[in-house]
C-alpha positions as CSV (number, residue, x, y, z in Angstrom):
1,M,0.0,0.0,0.0
2,I,1.2,3.5,-0.8
3,Q,1.5,5.8,2.2
4,A,-0.2,9.2,1.8
5,P,2.0,12.3,1.8
6,E,2.4,14.2,5.1
7,T,0.1,17.1,5.8
8,V,1.2,20.0,8.0
9,L,-1.1,22.7,9.5
10,T,0.5,26.2,9.5
11,D,-0.4,29.7,10.6
12,S,1.7,31.3,7.8
13,H,1.0,31.8,4.1
14,R,4.8,31.3,3.4
15,V,6.3,28.0,4.3
16,K,9.6,26.2,3.7
17,C,10.2,22.6,3.0
18,D,13.5,20.6,2.8
19,G,11.9,17.1,3.0
20,A,13.8,16.2,6.1
21,T,12.3,18.2,9.0
22,D,11.3,15.1,10.9
23,I,14.2,12.9,9.7
24,R,17.1,12.3,12.1
25,G,20.2,13.6,10.4
26,G,18.4,16.6,8.9
27,A,18.5,18.2,5.5
28,A,21.3,16.0,4.2
29,L,18.7,13.2,3.8
30,G,16.0,15.4,2.3
31,H,15.8,17.7,-0.8
32,P,16.9,21.3,-1.5
33,R,15.1,23.8,0.7
34,V,12.2,25.5,-1.2
35,W,9.9,28.3,-0.1
36,L,6.2,27.9,-1.0
37,E,3.2,30.3,-0.9
38,I,-0.2,29.1,0.2
39,D,-2.8,30.5,-2.3
40,E,-6.6,31.1,-2.2
41,R,-7.2,27.3,-2.1
42,G,-5.7,27.3,1.4
43,F,-2.9,24.8,0.7
44,V,0.3,24.2,-1.2
45,E,2.1,21.0,-2.0
46,C,5.9,20.6,-2.2
47,G,7.0,19.7,-5.7
48,Y,9.8,17.5,-4.4
49,C,8.2,15.4,-1.6
50,D,4.5,16.1,-2.0
51,K,4.2,17.3,1.6
52,R,1.0,19.4,1.8
53,F,0.9,22.6,3.9
54,V,-2.6,23.7,4.9
55,L,-3.4,27.1,6.3
56,K,-5.2,26.9,9.7
57,G,-8.7,28.2,9.3
58,G,-8.4,28.4,5.5
59,P,-10.6,26.7,2.9
60,A,-8.6,23.5,2.9
61,D,-8.5,23.1,6.7
62,S,-10.7,20.0,7.5
63,A,-11.1,21.1,11.1
64,Q,-12.9,24.2,9.9
65,A,-15.1,22.2,7.6
66,A,-16.2,19.9,10.5
């Protein structure tokens, strides 16, 4: 079975991803650091690792929709 990409809730419209935030050993095991902007959809996905960043309280926040 394929595991779904990680989802991170954030308070900021601008986020960074290096693919290794939660990996012991750090960025050497991830990908180049990229800065991403959350748009009107309320989320953005990293082009390297598919990690999804969701704006808290935004249109894509499932907690808000519940």
